[in-house]
C-alpha positions as CSV (number, residue, x, y, z in Angstrom):
1,M,-112.8,189.5,-7.1
2,Q,-111.2,187.7,-10.0
3,N,-108.8,185.8,-7.7
4,T,-111.8,184.5,-5.8
5,D,-113.5,183.4,-9.0
6,D,-110.3,181.7,-10.2
7,T,-110.0,179.8,-6.9
8,K,-113.5,178.6,-7.2
9,L,-113.0,177.5,-10.8
10,W,-109.8,175.6,-9.8
11,K,-111.6,173.8,-7.0
12,L,-114.4,172.8,-9.4
13,A,-111.9,171.7,-12.0
14,R,-110.1,169.5,-9.4
15,K,-113.4,168.0,-8.3
16,R,-114.3,167.2,-11.9
17,A,-110.9,165.7,-12.7
18,Q,-111.2,163.5,-9.5
19,A,-114.7,162.4,-10.5
20,K,-113.3,161.3,-13.9
21,R,-110.4,159.4,-12.3
22,N,-112.9,157.7,-10.0
23,L,-115.0,156.6,-12.9
24,T,-112.0,155.1,-14.7
25,S,-111.0,153.2,-11.5
26,Y,-114.6,152.0,-11.1
27,V,-114.8,150.6,-14.6
28,V,-111.3,148.9,-14.5
29,V,-111.7,147.4,-11.0
30,N,-115.3,146.2,-11.5
31,T,-114.4,144.7,-14.9
32,V,-111.7,142.7,-13.2
33,L,-114.0,141.6,-10.4
34,I,-116.7,140.5,-12.9
35,L,-114.1,138.6,-15.0
36,I,-112.9,136.8,-11.7
37,W,-116.5,136.0,-10.9
38,L,-117.2,134.7,-14.4
39,K,-114.0,132.5,-14.3
40,G,-115.4,130.8,-11.2
41,Q,-118.9,130.4,-12.5
42,G,-118.5,128.4,-15.7
43,W,-121.0,128.8,-18.6
44,P,-123.8,129.9,-18.4
45,P,-123.2,131.9,-15.3
46,A,-125.7,131.7,-12.4
47,F,-126.6,135.2,-11.4
48,N,-128.0,134.2,-8.1
49,N,-124.5,134.4,-6.6
50,F,-123.3,137.6,-8.3
51,W,-121.1,139.0,-5.5
52,P,-119.5,141.8,-7.6
53,G,-122.9,143.4,-7.5
54,W,-122.3,144.5,-3.9
55,V,-119.1,146.4,-5.0
56,L,-120.8,147.8,-8.1
57,F,-123.8,149.1,-6.0
58,G,-121.8,150.5,-3.1
59,W,-119.1,152.1,-5.2
60,G,-121.7,153.3,-7.7
61,I,-123.5,155.3,-5.0
62,G,-120.3,157.0,-4.1
63,L,-119.5,157.6,-7.8
64,F,-122.9,159.1,-8.3
65,M,-122.5,161.5,-5.4
66,S,-119.1,162.5,-6.7
67,F,-120.5,163.4,-10.1
68,R,-123.5,165.1,-8.7
69,D,-121.2,167.2,-6.5
70,S,-118.9,168.1,-9.5
71,Y,-121.5,168.6,-12.2
72,G,-124.8,169.2,-10.5
73,E,-126.3,172.5,-9.7
74,K,-125.0,174.0,-6.5
75,T,-127.3,175.1,-3.6
76,E,-125.9,178.6,-3.8
77,E,-127.0,178.9,-7.4
78,I,-130.5,177.7,-6.6
79,A,-130.8,180.1,-3.7
80,Q,-129.6,183.0,-5.9
81,R,-132.3,182.2,-8.5
82,E,-135.0,182.0,-5.8
83,Y,-133.8,185.3,-4.3
84,E,-134.0,187.0,-7.7
85,K,-137.5,185.6,-8.2
86,L,-138.6,186.9,-4.8
87,K,-136.9,190.2,-5.4
88,G,-138.8,190.7,-8.7
89,K,-142.1,190.0,-7.0
90,G,-141.6,192.6,-4.3
């Protein structure tokens, strides 16, 4: 039983480490893209042509899903709690 728990914990630890690496990449790459955009805009920038927003939005959805998968509550845990509630009522 312990070996199974250790395996689950290692999988979760890897997911969380990957999510943190993804966040670092997201911040670095999007900062560079925004700086490139600002360089071409002049001052003050016109936000009606903010093309890095597409990357921020799309990648942000994937990043959110990665963190939700790593840190969010698992379906199995929710089902277990519901089972315990129902078991207590019977």
